[in-house]
C-alpha positions as CSV (number, residue, x, y, z in Angstrom):
1,M,79.8,0.6,26.5
2,K,77.5,2.2,24.4
3,Y,79.4,5.6,25.1
4,D,82.9,7.0,26.3
5,L,81.0,9.8,28.6
6,V,77.7,10.8,29.3
7,L,77.2,14.3,30.6
8,T,74.1,14.3,32.8
9,G,71.5,16.3,34.3
10,G,72.3,20.1,32.5
11,E,69.9,22.2,31.1
12,V,70.8,21.7,27.7
13,L,70.2,24.5,25.0
14,D,70.7,24.4,21.4
15,P,68.2,26.3,19.1
16,S,69.5,25.0,16.1
17,A,69.0,21.5,17.4
18,G,65.7,22.3,19.0
19,Y,67.0,21.3,21.9
20,S,65.8,23.1,25.1
21,G,65.6,21.0,28.8
22,I,66.9,18.8,31.2
23,M,68.9,16.3,29.4
24,D,71.6,13.7,29.0
25,I,74.4,13.9,26.2
26,G,76.0,10.7,25.1
27,I,79.4,10.9,23.5
28,N,81.3,8.6,21.9
29,A,84.5,8.1,19.4
30,G,84.8,12.3,19.5
31,K,81.0,12.6,18.5
32,I,77.6,13.3,19.9
33,A,76.1,10.2,19.7
34,A,72.5,10.9,21.8
35,V,71.0,13.9,23.5
36,A,67.7,12.1,25.6
37,P,66.1,12.9,28.9
38,A,68.0,10.1,30.5
39,I,70.5,8.0,29.6
40,P,71.2,4.8,31.8
41,A,74.8,4.8,33.5
42,E,75.7,1.5,32.9
43,Q,75.9,2.8,29.3
44,A,78.6,4.9,29.9
45,R,82.4,4.5,30.8
46,R,82.2,7.5,32.5
47,S,79.7,10.4,33.5
48,I,79.7,13.9,34.2
49,S,77.3,15.7,36.0
50,A,76.0,19.2,34.8
51,K,73.4,19.3,37.2
52,G,72.2,23.4,37.9
53,F,74.1,24.1,34.8
54,L,73.5,25.6,31.5
55,V,74.8,23.5,28.8
56,T,75.4,24.5,25.2
57,P,77.1,23.5,22.0
58,G,80.9,24.3,22.3
59,L,81.1,28.3,21.0
60,V,82.5,29.8,17.9
61,D,83.8,33.1,17.8
62,M,83.4,34.4,14.6
63,H,86.1,37.5,14.8
64,A,89.1,37.3,16.9
65,H,92.8,37.6,16.1
66,V,95.5,35.1,16.6
67,F,98.2,36.6,14.4
68,V,98.2,40.5,14.4
69,N,101.8,42.0,14.4
70,G,103.1,38.4,13.3
71,H,101.9,36.9,17.5
72,D,99.1,38.6,19.2
73,M,97.6,35.7,20.8
74,G,99.5,33.2,19.0
75,D,100.3,30.1,20.7
76,R,98.0,31.1,24.0
77,T,95.0,30.8,21.6
78,D,94.0,27.9,23.8
79,H,94.4,29.5,27.0
80,F,92.2,31.9,25.9
81,C,89.6,29.8,24.1
82,S,88.9,27.2,26.4
83,C,88.7,28.5,29.6
84,S,85.8,30.8,28.0
85,G,84.2,27.5,26.4
86,V,85.2,28.7,22.8
87,T,85.9,25.7,21.0
88,T,86.1,27.0,17.3
89,M,87.4,30.8,16.3
90,C,88.0,32.6,13.2
91,D,90.8,34.9,12.6
92,A,89.7,37.8,11.3
93,G,92.6,39.1,8.6
94,S,95.3,39.2,10.7
95,A,97.3,38.0,7.7
96,G,97.7,38.7,4.3
97,S,98.9,37.0,1.5
98,S,102.8,37.7,2.5
99,N,102.6,36.3,6.1
100,F,99.4,33.7,6.1
101,A,102.2,31.0,6.1
102,G,103.2,32.3,9.3
103,L,99.8,32.0,10.5
104,R,99.2,28.7,9.3
105,Q,102.4,27.6,11.1
106,V,101.4,28.6,14.8
107,L,98.0,27.0,13.4
108,D,99.3,24.0,12.6
109,N,102.1,23.3,15.5
110,D,100.8,25.3,18.6
111,V,97.0,25.8,18.6
112,R,94.3,23.4,18.8
113,T,91.7,25.3,18.8
114,R,89.7,25.1,15.7
115,V,90.3,27.9,13.6
116,R,89.2,29.4,10.2
117,A,90.4,32.7,8.8
118,F,89.7,35.4,6.5
119,V,92.9,36.7,4.1
120,N,93.8,40.2,4.5
121,L,93.4,42.4,1.4
122,S,96.7,43.8,2.1
123,A,99.8,41.5,1.8
124,I,100.8,42.6,5.5
125,G,98.1,41.9,7.1
126,I,97.5,43.9,10.4
127,T,100.8,45.1,11.2
128,G,100.9,48.0,14.1
129,T,103.2,51.0,12.5
130,S,103.3,54.7,13.3
131,R,103.0,55.2,9.4
132,G,99.1,54.4,9.3
133,G,96.9,51.4,8.8
134,E,97.7,48.0,6.6
135,L,96.1,49.8,3.3
136,Q,96.8,53.4,4.1
137,H,99.5,53.1,1.0
138,F,97.8,51.3,-2.0
139,P,100.9,49.4,-3.5
140,Y,100.0,47.5,0.2
141,A,96.8,46.3,-1.5
142,D,97.7,42.4,-3.1
143,P,94.1,41.4,-4.4
144,E,95.7,38.6,-6.8
145,G,98.3,37.4,-3.9
146,C,94.9,37.6,-1.5
147,A,93.0,35.5,-3.7
148,R,95.8,32.9,-4.7
149,T,96.6,32.3,-0.9
150,I,92.6,31.6,-0.4
151,S,92.5,29.2,-3.2
152,E,95.7,27.6,-1.8
153,N,94.4,27.5,1.7
154,P,90.9,25.5,1.2
155,D,91.2,24.1,4.8
156,L,91.7,27.1,6.0
157,A,91.2,30.4,4.2
158,I,87.6,31.5,3.8
159,G,87.1,34.7,2.7
160,V,88.4,38.3,2.2
161,K,89.1,41.2,4.7
162,L,88.9,44.8,4.5
163,R,89.2,47.2,7.3
164,F,87.5,50.5,6.1
165,G,88.0,53.6,8.4
166,P,90.5,56.6,9.0
167,G,94.1,55.9,8.5
168,L,93.4,52.7,7.1
169,V,92.7,52.7,3.5
170,W,94.1,54.8,0.4
171,E,91.2,56.5,-0.4
172,Y,88.0,57.4,1.4
173,S,85.9,56.3,-1.0
174,A,83.8,52.9,-2.2
175,E,86.9,51.9,-4.1
176,P,88.7,49.9,-1.6
177,V,85.2,47.8,-1.3
178,K,85.0,47.5,-4.6
179,L,88.6,46.0,-4.8
180,A,87.6,43.6,-1.8
181,R,84.5,42.2,-3.7
182,R,86.5,41.8,-6.9
183,T,89.2,39.8,-5.2
184,A,86.6,37.4,-3.1
185,D,85.1,36.7,-6.4
186,M,88.7,36.0,-7.8
187,A,89.2,33.7,-5.1
188,G,86.0,31.5,-6.0
189,G,83.0,33.5,-4.9
190,V,84.0,33.5,-1.2
191,P,82.8,36.3,1.6
192,M,84.1,39.6,2.3
193,M,84.4,40.8,5.7
194,M,84.5,44.5,6.0
195,H,85.5,46.5,9.7
196,I,83.4,49.8,9.6
197,T,83.8,52.4,12.6
198,D,84.2,56.0,12.5
199,S,83.9,55.6,8.5
200,P,84.5,58.9,6.5
201,V,81.8,57.4,3.9
202,P,78.1,56.8,4.9
203,L,77.5,53.1,5.4
204,P,74.9,52.7,2.7
205,D,77.2,54.0,0.1
206,L,79.4,51.1,0.9
207,I,77.2,48.0,1.4
208,E,75.6,48.6,-2.1
209,H,78.9,47.0,-3.3
210,M,78.5,44.0,-1.1
211,K,76.9,40.6,-2.2
212,P,74.8,38.3,0.3
213,G,77.1,36.3,3.0
214,D,79.3,39.1,3.1
215,I,79.7,40.6,6.4
216,V,80.0,44.0,8.0
217,T,81.4,43.3,11.5
218,H,81.4,45.8,14.2
219,C,77.7,46.6,13.3
220,Y,77.2,48.2,16.9
221,H,79.7,50.8,17.1
222,G,78.8,54.2,18.2
223,R,80.9,56.1,15.8
224,A,80.5,58.2,12.9
225,H,78.3,56.5,9.9
226,G,77.6,53.4,11.6
227,I,74.1,51.3,11.3
228,M,72.0,54.5,12.1
229,G,73.7,57.1,10.3
230,Q,75.0,60.2,12.1
231,E,72.3,61.1,14.1
232,K,72.5,58.0,15.6
233,Q,68.5,57.4,16.6
234,F,66.9,55.3,14.1
235,L,68.1,52.2,12.0
236,L,68.9,53.3,8.3
237,P,66.5,51.6,6.0
238,Q,69.3,50.4,3.5
239,V,70.8,48.7,6.6
240,I,67.4,46.9,7.4
241,E,67.4,46.1,3.5
242,A,70.7,44.8,3.4
243,Q,70.0,42.4,6.5
244,K,67.0,41.2,4.6
245,A,69.2,40.8,1.7
246,G,71.5,38.5,3.1
247,I,74.3,41.1,4.6
248,I,75.8,39.4,7.4
249,F,76.2,42.0,10.6
250,D,78.4,41.0,13.4
251,C,78.8,42.8,16.6
252,A,82.6,42.0,17.2
253,H,83.1,44.0,20.6
254,G,86.5,44.5,20.1
255,R,88.7,47.9,22.5
256,N,86.3,50.3,20.1
257,H,83.7,49.1,18.5
258,F,80.9,48.5,21.3
259,N,78.6,51.1,22.3
260,F,75.9,50.2,24.9
261,R,73.5,53.2,23.8
262,M,74.2,51.9,20.3
263,I,72.9,48.5,21.4
264,E,70.1,49.5,23.2
265,R,68.5,51.4,20.5
266,A,69.3,49.0,17.7
267,L,67.9,45.8,19.7
268,D,64.7,48.2,20.6
269,Q,64.1,48.7,17.0
270,G,64.7,44.8,15.9
271,F,67.9,44.7,14.8
272,L,69.9,41.9,16.1
273,P,73.4,40.6,15.2
274,D,73.4,37.8,13.0
275,T,76.7,36.9,14.8
276,I,78.2,37.6,17.8
277,S,81.8,37.8,18.4
278,T,84.7,39.3,20.3
279,D,87.1,40.9,17.7
280,L,89.3,39.6,20.9
281,T,93.2,40.0,21.0
282,M,96.2,39.8,23.5
283,M,95.2,43.5,25.0
284,S,91.3,43.0,25.1
285,A,91.5,39.6,26.3
286,T,93.7,40.7,29.4
287,K,93.0,44.4,30.2
288,G,89.0,44.4,28.5
289,P,86.6,45.6,28.2
290,V,86.0,42.5,25.9
291,W,87.4,39.5,28.2
292,D,85.9,37.1,26.4
293,L,82.6,35.8,24.3
294,P,80.7,34.7,27.3
295,T,81.1,38.5,28.8
296,T,80.2,40.0,25.6
297,M,77.1,37.4,25.4
298,S,76.4,38.6,28.9
299,K,76.3,42.0,28.0
300,L,73.6,41.4,25.1
301,L,71.3,39.3,27.5
302,H,71.2,42.3,29.9
303,F,69.7,44.5,27.0
304,G,67.3,42.1,26.2
305,L,68.4,39.7,23.6
306,P,67.0,36.0,24.3
307,L,69.5,33.7,25.3
308,A,68.4,31.2,22.8
309,E,68.7,33.9,20.4
310,I,72.2,34.5,21.9
311,I,73.1,30.8,22.1
312,R,72.5,30.5,18.3
313,R,74.4,33.7,17.0
314,S,77.2,32.7,18.8
315,T,77.4,28.8,17.7
316,A,75.5,27.6,14.7
317,A,75.2,30.8,12.9
318,P,78.9,31.5,12.6
319,A,79.6,27.9,12.5
320,K,77.5,27.7,9.1
321,I,79.5,30.7,7.8
322,M,83.1,29.3,8.3
323,G,81.8,26.0,6.7
324,Y,81.1,23.9,9.7
325,E,77.1,23.6,9.4
326,G,75.9,20.4,11.3
327,T,79.7,19.5,12.3
328,V,80.4,22.5,15.1
329,G,78.1,24.7,17.0
330,T,75.4,22.1,17.3
331,L,74.3,19.2,19.5
332,K,73.0,16.8,16.7
333,P,73.9,13.6,16.7
334,G,76.7,12.9,14.3
335,A,78.2,16.2,15.3
336,N,81.4,17.0,16.9
337,A,81.2,16.4,20.6
338,D,82.1,20.4,21.5
339,I,80.3,21.2,24.4
340,S,80.3,24.2,26.6
341,V,79.3,24.1,30.4
342,F,78.3,27.4,31.7
343,E,76.4,28.7,35.7
344,L,74.2,31.3,34.6
345,R,74.7,33.5,37.7
346,D,72.5,35.8,39.2
347,G,74.0,39.1,41.3
348,A,75.3,42.7,40.1
349,F,78.0,42.6,37.6
350,E,79.7,45.7,36.2
351,L,80.3,45.2,32.9
352,R,81.7,48.3,30.4
353,D,81.6,48.9,26.7
354,S,84.1,50.3,24.2
355,D,83.3,54.0,25.3
356,G,83.9,53.8,29.1
357,D,80.3,53.2,29.6
358,T,79.1,50.6,32.5
359,I,75.8,48.7,33.1
360,T,75.1,46.3,36.0
361,A,73.9,43.4,34.5
362,K,71.9,40.7,36.7
363,R,72.9,37.7,35.0
364,R,76.1,36.6,34.0
365,L,77.4,33.6,32.2
366,I,80.0,31.8,33.9
367,P,82.4,29.0,32.3
368,Q,82.4,25.9,33.9
369,M,83.8,23.2,31.8
370,T,84.9,23.2,28.1
371,L,84.5,19.9,26.3
372,K,86.6,19.7,22.5
373,D,85.9,16.5,20.1
374,G,84.2,14.8,23.6
375,R,87.0,15.2,25.8
376,V,87.1,17.7,28.9
377,W,89.5,20.7,27.9
378,Y,88.9,23.0,30.5
379,Q,87.3,22.6,34.1
380,R,86.7,25.9,36.5
381,P,88.6,25.5,39.5
382,A,86.8,25.2,42.7
383,E,85.9,28.7,44.3
């Protein structure tokens, strides 16, 4: 037999590979072996029909959290990922130098989802406390330890994470950003990801200290000093230029960072997120308004972002940032056979943003099946 499995008759959409149309996908030894209009059934040990469904690369969530407070999704990460079509995830700074080994242990022993991580500039990582955020007290900053952790974990750690906002940093100036950037340089020039919501400092004053390849996450929040400044009407020219220069803008929904009015204005002015992600935690996965990556994608679909661009920004684009270009987030032959199958369901779906506003979407992505490394990882129960 030429193939272990053939997924047949689905509407394949993978803009990074140039696929769009009804096709079969042949899988062998956990890899994509062929994508073609038709693959003879006798060439496969097993076939699964995807007729009537949308077939995409396995989703890649650029910003989520496995290990906030030393646990959060933890060993339930696979549950939340598999049933939402996510095969690969980036932990966005849950752990710092002092507890990164704990994150590593959970990932090595309890999680099948493919994960890479940013290391928090704070030694303690994102740890809930009534006394403030992880960098409110400067002694928690550990640039040397952060850089060392990245260097010692090259298969897992990919960059430096800084959360900038009220109660999160020791001073409201560009100094925390400068320190995070120096730390990224110290670690070999890796990317730096900056959380920015309700900032006490204008965004242009912070992004001027970032480099191409660095990431501004939560770009669609509707609070102070965002991509449209305080007026919240027009994109700041510095933001437009930063994106053109290679600064990456990630939407990262989260419980506090996704505002429908901001999204609508930004998309109307041609500002698209470079990556689409969830900022998923146990709470936002079980109580909303995030729920999962397909729900976040459906919200952007409602506001007119083309489906092909949504898929690109939820697969190939984040995979490249995470160091998986060509092997994850694509259906090209030779890539890992990570595949998501969705129903693009018509109806009336009430969806909510982080500020309590709602929309009624006419279409929604409903996960039907997830394959990881060529094996069926999740299949939606019959309704």
